[in-house]
C-alpha positions as CSV (number, residue, x, y, z in Angstrom):
1,M,-5.6,-9.0,-64.9
2,N,-8.2,-11.8,-64.4
3,N,-11.8,-11.8,-65.7
4,G,-13.1,-10.7,-62.3
5,D,-10.8,-7.7,-62.2
6,Q,-11.7,-6.7,-65.7
7,I,-15.5,-6.8,-64.8
8,K,-14.8,-4.8,-61.7
9,E,-12.8,-2.2,-63.6
10,A,-15.5,-1.9,-66.2
11,K,-18.1,-1.3,-63.6
12,V,-16.0,1.4,-61.9
13,N,-15.4,3.1,-65.3
14,E,-19.2,3.0,-65.9
15,I,-19.9,4.7,-62.6
16,V,-17.1,7.3,-63.1
17,D,-18.2,8.2,-66.7
18,S,-21.8,8.5,-65.7
19,I,-21.0,10.6,-62.6
20,K,-18.8,12.9,-64.6
21,K,-21.7,13.7,-67.0
22,I,-24.1,14.2,-64.1
23,F,-21.6,16.4,-62.3
24,V,-21.4,18.7,-65.3
25,D,-25.0,18.6,-66.4
26,E,-26.4,19.3,-63.0
27,K,-23.7,21.9,-62.2
28,L,-22.9,20.2,-58.9
29,D,-20.9,22.0,-56.2
30,V,-19.8,18.8,-54.5
31,L,-20.3,15.1,-54.9
32,I,-20.4,12.9,-51.8
33,G,-19.3,9.4,-52.6
34,Y,-16.7,6.7,-51.9
35,E,-13.1,6.1,-52.7
36,K,-10.7,3.3,-52.0
37,G,-9.6,3.3,-48.3
38,S,-6.1,2.9,-46.9
39,L,-7.0,-0.7,-45.8
40,P,-8.2,-3.6,-47.9
41,L,-12.0,-4.1,-47.9
42,R,-12.5,-0.5,-46.6
43,G,-14.1,2.0,-48.9
44,T,-14.1,5.5,-47.3
45,P,-16.3,8.6,-47.9
46,C,-14.9,11.2,-50.2
47,F,-16.0,14.7,-51.2
48,V,-15.3,15.8,-54.8
49,E,-15.6,19.4,-55.8
50,S,-14.3,19.2,-59.4
51,A,-15.3,16.9,-62.3
52,D,-11.5,16.5,-63.0
53,D,-11.1,14.7,-59.6
54,L,-13.8,12.1,-60.1
55,D,-11.6,9.3,-61.2
56,R,-11.0,8.3,-57.5
57,V,-14.7,7.5,-57.0
58,I,-15.7,3.9,-56.5
59,F,-18.8,1.9,-55.4
60,D,-18.7,-1.7,-54.4
61,F,-19.3,-4.0,-51.3
62,T,-16.6,-2.2,-49.3
63,C,-18.6,1.0,-49.2
64,H,-20.4,0.4,-45.9
65,N,-20.8,4.0,-44.6
66,N,-24.2,5.6,-44.9
67,I,-23.0,8.9,-46.4
68,A,-26.4,10.5,-46.1
69,K,-24.8,11.5,-42.7
70,Y,-22.9,14.2,-44.5
71,L,-26.0,15.8,-46.0
72,A,-27.0,16.9,-42.5
73,D,-23.5,18.2,-41.9
74,E,-23.6,20.1,-45.2
75,K,-26.5,22.1,-43.9
76,K,-24.2,23.5,-41.2
77,R,-21.9,25.2,-43.7
78,P,-22.3,29.0,-43.8
79,G,-23.9,30.6,-46.8
80,D,-26.4,29.3,-49.3
81,P,-26.9,25.6,-49.6
82,R,-24.6,24.0,-52.2
83,K,-26.0,21.7,-54.8
84,V,-25.0,18.3,-53.6
85,G,-24.8,15.0,-55.5
86,I,-24.8,11.8,-53.5
87,I,-24.1,8.2,-54.5
88,A,-26.8,6.3,-52.8
89,K,-27.4,2.6,-52.2
90,G,-30.9,1.8,-50.9
91,C,-30.4,2.6,-47.2
92,D,-28.5,5.8,-48.1
93,A,-31.3,7.0,-50.4
94,R,-34.0,6.3,-47.7
95,A,-32.0,8.3,-45.2
96,I,-31.7,11.2,-47.7
97,A,-35.4,11.1,-48.3
98,Q,-36.0,11.2,-44.6
99,L,-33.7,14.1,-44.1
100,I,-35.5,16.0,-46.9
101,V,-38.9,15.3,-45.3
102,E,-37.6,16.6,-42.0
103,D,-36.4,19.9,-43.8
104,Q,-32.8,19.2,-43.2
105,Y,-31.9,20.1,-46.8
106,P,-33.8,21.5,-49.8
107,R,-34.9,18.8,-52.3
108,E,-33.9,21.0,-55.2
109,K,-30.3,21.1,-54.0
110,V,-29.9,17.3,-53.8
111,V,-29.1,15.0,-56.8
112,I,-29.5,11.4,-55.8
113,I,-27.4,9.0,-57.8
114,G,-28.8,5.5,-57.2
115,V,-26.5,2.5,-57.4
116,P,-27.4,-1.2,-57.0
117,C,-26.3,-2.8,-53.7
118,T,-25.6,-6.4,-53.1
119,G,-24.6,-6.0,-49.5
120,V,-21.7,-4.3,-47.8
121,I,-18.9,-5.6,-45.6
122,D,-19.4,-5.4,-41.8
123,P,-16.1,-4.1,-40.3
124,A,-17.0,-5.9,-37.0
125,K,-17.5,-9.3,-38.7
126,L,-14.3,-8.7,-40.6
127,R,-12.4,-8.1,-37.3
128,V,-13.8,-11.3,-35.9
129,A,-12.9,-13.3,-39.0
130,L,-9.3,-12.0,-38.9
131,S,-8.9,-12.6,-35.2
132,G,-6.3,-9.9,-34.8
133,K,-4.4,-10.7,-38.0
134,D,-3.4,-8.0,-40.4
135,L,-5.3,-8.1,-43.8
136,A,-3.0,-7.4,-46.8
137,D,-5.3,-8.2,-49.7
138,Y,-8.4,-10.2,-50.7
139,K,-9.8,-12.1,-53.7
140,I,-13.3,-12.8,-54.8
141,E,-13.9,-16.3,-56.2
142,G,-17.6,-17.0,-57.0
143,D,-19.6,-16.4,-53.8
144,N,-16.6,-16.7,-51.6
145,I,-14.0,-14.1,-50.4
146,I,-10.4,-15.0,-49.6
147,L,-8.7,-12.9,-46.9
148,I,-5.0,-12.8,-47.5
149,G,-2.2,-11.9,-45.0
150,D,1.5,-12.5,-44.8
151,D,1.1,-16.0,-43.4
152,F,-2.5,-16.9,-43.9
153,K,-5.4,-17.3,-46.3
154,I,-9.0,-17.5,-45.0
155,E,-11.8,-18.4,-47.4
156,L,-15.3,-17.6,-46.3
157,P,-18.7,-17.2,-48.0
158,R,-19.0,-13.5,-48.7
159,I,-22.5,-13.5,-47.2
160,E,-20.9,-14.3,-43.8
161,L,-19.2,-10.9,-43.8
162,L,-22.1,-8.7,-44.8
163,Q,-23.8,-6.4,-42.4
164,G,-26.8,-7.8,-40.6
165,G,-29.3,-5.4,-42.2
166,C,-28.1,-6.4,-45.7
167,L,-29.2,-9.9,-45.1
168,S,-32.9,-8.9,-44.7
169,C,-32.9,-5.7,-46.7
170,K,-35.9,-5.2,-48.9
171,Y,-34.6,-2.0,-50.6
172,P,-31.1,-2.7,-52.1
173,N,-31.9,0.0,-54.7
174,A,-32.8,3.7,-54.0
175,P,-36.6,3.9,-53.8
176,Q,-36.3,7.5,-55.0
177,Y,-33.5,8.9,-57.2
178,D,-32.7,11.4,-59.9
179,Y,-30.3,9.0,-61.8
180,F,-29.6,5.3,-61.5
181,I,-26.4,3.7,-62.6
182,G,-26.3,0.0,-63.5
183,E,-28.9,-2.7,-63.2
184,P,-31.1,-2.9,-60.1
185,A,-30.1,-5.5,-57.6
186,K,-32.3,-8.1,-56.1
187,P,-32.7,-8.4,-52.3
188,I,-30.5,-11.0,-50.7
189,A,-33.4,-12.1,-48.5
190,A,-31.3,-14.5,-46.5
191,R,-33.4,-14.1,-43.4
192,D,-36.6,-12.5,-42.1
193,E,-35.9,-8.9,-41.0
194,F,-37.5,-9.2,-37.6
195,A,-36.2,-12.7,-36.8
196,I,-33.6,-11.4,-34.4
197,I,-36.2,-9.7,-32.2
198,E,-38.7,-12.5,-32.4
199,D,-36.1,-14.9,-31.3
200,L,-35.2,-12.7,-28.3
201,A,-38.8,-12.1,-27.4
202,S,-39.4,-15.9,-27.2
203,K,-36.9,-16.2,-24.4
204,P,-37.9,-15.9,-20.7
205,A,-37.6,-12.5,-19.1
206,D,-34.5,-13.4,-17.1
207,E,-32.7,-14.6,-20.3
208,R,-33.6,-11.4,-22.1
209,W,-32.3,-9.3,-19.3
210,A,-29.1,-11.4,-19.1
211,Y,-28.6,-10.7,-22.9
212,F,-29.0,-6.9,-22.5
213,E,-26.9,-6.9,-19.3
214,N,-24.1,-8.7,-21.1
215,E,-24.2,-6.6,-24.2
216,Y,-24.7,-3.1,-22.8
217,S,-22.4,-3.4,-19.8
218,A,-19.6,-3.5,-22.3
219,C,-20.6,-0.2,-23.8
220,T,-18.1,2.6,-23.1
221,R,-20.5,5.3,-24.5
222,C,-18.0,6.4,-27.1
223,Y,-21.1,7.5,-29.1
224,A,-19.7,6.1,-32.4
225,C,-23.2,4.7,-33.1
226,R,-24.7,8.1,-32.7
227,N,-22.0,9.8,-34.8
228,A,-22.4,7.3,-37.6
229,C,-26.2,7.6,-37.8
230,P,-27.5,9.8,-40.6
231,L,-30.6,10.7,-38.6
232,C,-28.8,11.7,-35.4
233,Y,-28.3,15.3,-36.4
234,C,-29.3,17.3,-33.3
235,E,-26.9,20.2,-32.7
236,E,-26.8,19.2,-29.0
237,C,-27.4,15.6,-28.0
238,F,-29.2,15.0,-24.7
239,V,-26.1,13.1,-23.5
240,D,-24.0,16.3,-23.8
241,R,-26.3,18.4,-21.7
242,S,-25.3,19.2,-18.2
243,M,-28.4,21.1,-17.1
244,P,-30.2,18.9,-16.7
245,A,-27.7,16.1,-16.6
246,W,-29.4,13.0,-18.1
247,L,-26.6,10.6,-17.6
248,G,-23.7,10.0,-15.2
249,K,-20.1,10.2,-16.5
250,G,-19.3,6.7,-15.4
251,N,-19.9,3.4,-17.1
252,E,-23.0,2.3,-15.1
253,L,-25.2,-0.3,-16.8
254,S,-28.3,1.8,-16.1
255,D,-26.8,4.9,-17.8
256,N,-25.8,2.8,-20.8
257,I,-29.2,1.3,-21.2
258,V,-30.9,4.7,-20.8
259,Y,-28.7,6.2,-23.5
260,H,-29.5,3.4,-26.0
261,I,-33.2,3.4,-25.3
262,V,-33.6,7.2,-25.6
263,R,-31.6,7.1,-28.8
264,V,-33.8,4.5,-30.5
265,L,-36.9,6.2,-29.3
266,H,-35.7,9.4,-30.9
267,L,-35.3,7.4,-34.1
268,A,-38.7,5.8,-33.9
269,G,-40.3,6.0,-37.3
270,R,-37.2,7.5,-38.8
271,C,-34.6,4.7,-38.7
272,V,-33.9,3.2,-42.1
273,D,-32.0,0.1,-40.7
274,C,-28.8,0.9,-42.5
275,G,-26.8,-0.8,-39.8
276,A,-24.3,2.1,-39.6
277,C,-24.6,2.2,-35.8
278,A,-23.7,-1.5,-35.3
279,A,-20.9,-1.3,-37.9
280,A,-19.4,1.7,-36.1
281,C,-19.3,0.0,-32.6
282,P,-15.7,-0.8,-31.8
283,L,-16.8,-3.5,-29.3
284,G,-19.2,-5.3,-31.7
285,I,-22.3,-4.6,-29.7
286,D,-25.4,-5.2,-31.8
287,V,-27.0,-1.9,-31.1
288,R,-29.3,-2.5,-34.1
289,I,-31.5,-5.0,-32.2
290,I,-33.5,-2.6,-30.1
291,G,-33.9,-0.3,-33.1
292,K,-35.5,-3.2,-35.0
293,R,-37.9,-3.7,-32.1
294,I,-39.1,-0.1,-32.4
295,E,-39.2,-0.3,-36.2
296,K,-41.6,-3.3,-35.9
297,E,-43.8,-1.5,-33.5
298,V,-44.1,1.5,-35.8
299,L,-44.8,-0.8,-38.8
300,D,-47.5,-2.7,-36.9
301,R,-49.2,0.3,-35.5
302,F,-48.9,2.8,-38.3
303,G,-48.0,0.7,-41.4
304,Y,-45.1,3.1,-41.9
305,V,-41.6,2.5,-43.4
306,A,-39.2,5.4,-43.2
307,G,-37.6,7.0,-46.3
308,L,-39.6,5.7,-49.2
309,D,-40.7,9.0,-50.6
310,F,-40.4,12.8,-50.1
311,E,-44.0,13.5,-49.0
312,T,-45.0,11.1,-46.2
313,Q,-44.5,12.6,-42.8
314,P,-42.8,10.3,-40.1
315,A,-45.4,8.2,-38.2
316,L,-44.8,10.1,-35.0
317,A,-45.1,13.5,-36.7
318,A,-48.5,12.8,-38.2
319,F,-52.0,12.4,-36.7
320,R,-54.5,9.8,-37.8
321,E,-57.9,9.2,-36.3
322,D,-57.6,5.5,-36.6
323,D,-54.3,5.3,-34.6
324,K,-54.4,2.5,-32.0
325,E,-54.8,3.9,-28.5
326,E,-55.3,0.8,-26.4
327,F,-52.8,2.3,-23.8
328,I,-55.4,4.9,-22.9
329,M,-57.4,3.8,-19.8
């Protein structure tokens, strides 16, 4: 076992030991966390209902899912709300806070266990890096990651495989938590968070349209982006309604764009920019970009950032006399 593996194992043991104590002390009914996936570099959500089963819990840069998604699902269970513990990196914790603000789960039934996040692997970027090859293992050497297969080794800076939102994330640690395990992480701050939309906005209208036409004509409306989003919890999505029918059943570009625009408008002032939507897209469409455009609009108009506390109402659910109203003639 090399020094890197020893450090990694020590951190895992610290997390497990701390969580076992929290599980018992808080009398949790279930812990929502992560465990090692069946593929390299892929942590997967897990649900633990006994302290004796906590040894499988992990947290590292392979844990890309926003597991706040499962808190909204937990509400749908019959009977009284269970007491739920959740391992939460910064974006997870913000989504949890937003769900609590929106009355999707009682605060007293949620125990937020904050963990420091230094960025998580983007499955889409990993697929591109592998170019169809099968990943068998990986190694971390300094700031680089080595992807290993039967007949190849690919060495890349780890930062090149991180989700886009991680590179500009200002909240790598939970803004609100009940417990925090480990030392708080510093933001990566590799780029400005709104650079992607400012770059697109600087282009002529025909180039902007060509970008959206190229991106969204590929969309098959599999709804993986919706299903991965922790704030898409409607019991019936507008795309599933037949009366009225909002969208056609084909793969028309106009229908695709309507779906994505309506989805991000629904998330206005609620999105925590976790990147789960883009990471879930099997075609690698950057569905995050129009969400960032709406996020900037909400920030500029209302000075609001979603999920930072349990009291502030979402920008579009609150009234302020000094709201900008220049659109009124």
